[in-house]
C-alpha positions as MATLAB code, in Angstrom:
seq = 'MGEKKEKVEIPPLGTWAQRERRYIVEWYNKNYAGIPVKFNAAIGPVPTEIVKEMGFEKATRWWRPMRKKIDCLIFDTTKLIAAEAEIVQPLNAIRDIVFYRELLKESPDLGEWLNKPHEMVLVTPEKTEEVERLCYKFNIRLDIFKPDWIDSYLEERRKYWTKEGILQRLERKRRLGKI';
ca = [
     159.343   86.120   66.609;
     155.718   85.535   65.844;
     153.394   88.233   64.735;
     151.107   89.473   67.503;
     147.437   88.970   66.671;
     145.234   91.951   67.241;
     142.210   91.140   69.374;
     139.028   92.408   67.826;
     136.132   93.329   70.093;
     132.982   91.527   69.051;
     129.715   91.154   70.886;
     129.317   87.769   72.541;
     126.787   85.381   71.080;
     123.949   84.173   73.292;
     124.873   86.055   76.441;
     123.175   85.250   79.713;
     120.287   87.476   80.724;
     117.852   87.534   83.614;
     114.933   86.382   81.532;
     112.640   85.197   84.309;
     112.836   88.566   86.068;
     111.964   90.288   82.789;
     109.214   87.714   82.251;
     107.472   88.272   85.602;
     107.732   92.061   85.302;
     106.153   92.000   81.837;
     103.389   89.696   83.123;
     102.699   92.071   86.022;
     102.674   95.131   83.735;
     100.239   93.443   81.354;
      97.823   92.222   84.029;
      98.190   94.305   87.205;
      99.922   97.593   86.364;
      99.221  100.224   89.004;
      98.556   97.758   91.833;
     101.264   97.792   94.535;
     103.835   95.061   93.919;
     107.034   93.658   95.373;
     109.371   91.626   93.168;
     111.768   89.042   94.603;
     109.905   89.361   97.892;
     111.305   87.732  101.018;
     108.789   85.464  102.728;
     108.741   83.280  105.788;
     109.319   83.830  109.471;
     111.858   86.080  111.139;
     113.124   84.622  114.437;
     111.430   86.343  117.382;
     114.667   86.585  119.365;
     116.217   88.630  116.533;
     113.130   90.877  116.385;
     113.359   91.419  120.168;
     117.032   92.259  119.924;
     117.026   94.488  116.798;
     113.473   95.679  116.419;
     111.079   94.585  113.690;
     112.300   96.697  110.726;
     116.001   96.063  111.253;
     115.456   92.357  111.961;
     113.465   91.792  108.732;
     116.188   93.538  106.707;
     118.991   91.658  108.460;
     117.262   88.256  108.123;
     116.282   88.785  104.438;
     119.152   86.691  102.972;
     117.995   83.667  104.985;
     114.368   83.898  103.860;
     112.961   82.338  100.689;
     112.125   84.664   97.799;
     109.000   84.590   95.682;
     109.056   86.239   92.264;
     106.131   88.576   92.782;
     103.683   89.670   95.474;
     100.779   91.811   94.286;
      98.910   93.644   97.032;
      95.385   93.787   95.645;
      92.740   95.424   97.828;
      90.871   92.133   98.363;
      93.660   89.538   98.238;
      97.386   88.894   98.060;
      98.469   87.486   94.705;
     101.671   85.471   94.980;
     103.160   84.633   91.579;
     106.089   82.470   90.588;
     107.380   82.572   87.010;
     109.005   79.560   85.402;
     109.856   79.547   81.728;
     111.508   76.153   81.401;
     110.671   73.895   84.377;
     107.152   74.612   85.649;
     107.003   71.435   87.741;
     109.762   72.833   89.964;
     107.774   76.044   90.372;
     104.681   74.103   91.473;
     106.741   72.479   94.225;
     108.032   75.901   95.275;
     104.574   77.500   95.237;
     103.156   74.825   97.550;
     106.013   75.566   99.969;
     105.662   79.351   99.560;
     101.947   79.171  100.406;
     102.902   77.946  103.871;
     105.688   80.492  104.277;
     103.305   83.350  103.432;
     101.281   82.442  106.528;
     104.426   82.998  108.628;
     105.584   86.270  107.036;
     105.240   88.961  109.698;
     106.030   91.839  107.328;
     102.899   91.200  105.221;
     100.780   93.081  107.749;
      97.090   93.213  106.810;
      97.638   90.866  103.820;
      98.349   87.992  106.204;
      94.614   87.795  106.910;
      93.418   88.321  103.340;
      93.004   85.420  100.897;
      96.216   84.324   99.173;
      95.980   83.477   95.481;
      98.906   81.417   94.244;
      99.783   81.784   90.546;
     102.156   79.922   88.254;
     103.169   82.014   85.243;
     104.600   79.938   82.408;
     104.623   80.098   78.586;
     103.467   76.534   77.870;
     101.220   74.089   79.639;
     101.276   70.352   79.795;
      98.638   67.983   81.046;
     100.726   67.237   84.134;
     101.220   70.921   84.970;
      97.486   71.558   84.589;
      96.619   68.565   86.773;
      99.023   69.558   89.555;
      97.942   73.188   89.523;
      94.347   72.055   89.903;
      95.273   69.601   92.673;
      97.197   72.222   94.686;
      94.800   75.110   93.991;
      97.300   77.119   91.955;
      96.056   79.368   89.178;
      97.886   78.596   85.944;
      98.484   81.671   83.816;
      99.938   81.054   80.361;
     101.855   84.153   79.333;
     103.735   84.229   76.049;
     105.413   87.549   75.188;
     106.890   88.030   71.702;
     110.455   87.134   72.689;
     109.687   83.867   74.478;
     109.562   81.579   71.419;
     113.066   82.562   70.289;
     114.372   82.035   73.824;
     112.765   78.587   74.100;
     114.164   77.658   70.681;
     117.631   78.772   71.809;
     117.280   76.607   74.947;
     116.142   73.583   72.946;
     119.235   73.836   70.752;
     121.697   74.065   73.651;
     122.931   70.437   73.569;
     122.395   69.893   69.864;
     125.359   69.853   67.470;
     124.362   73.340   66.292;
     124.279   74.703   69.866;
     127.631   73.186   70.792;
     129.248   74.578   67.628;
     127.750   78.010   68.301;
     129.233   78.073   71.823;
     132.618   76.907   70.539;
     132.568   79.645   67.886;
     131.705   82.224   70.576;
     134.639   81.067   72.694;
     136.951   81.167   69.657;
     135.834   84.696   68.757;
     136.367   85.838   72.334;
     139.898   84.397   72.304;
     139.183   81.758   74.955;
     140.251   78.830   72.762;
];
């Protein structure tokens, strides 16, 4: 019979990580540390019939999975800052921010911040002419934020479908015993 190969534990190469969550938290810490914040905040309406049936607090918790989520709400004393982070596809984030602006107006759990000015922010590491133009057109503040780790991540993303990237993933699978 054949000799049984011993499986060696090795760390996976290029593992998935929640980079955009890390990205928005680092942006907040650099620019707004100490100001009340909510990450992955649910926004939009909660059906009134559910509020009547369950009460406001329970209804907002129960309806949370059906509501849209914005990356970051910062509760400044004079305004509500609503930020969306997008490392790779900022045009998609602009579309989302325009939609989120409307949903903020219908978010009953924002309390006093419903009536304060809402500042919409796109946080991204690189800007293009098109992104700048659309942010200006839709009154979205563009904030270019580039922490130390972002260049290596973007380089890793750019290589994904190159020969080098494909070979690296195949090698990872081989080392993990998947092929």
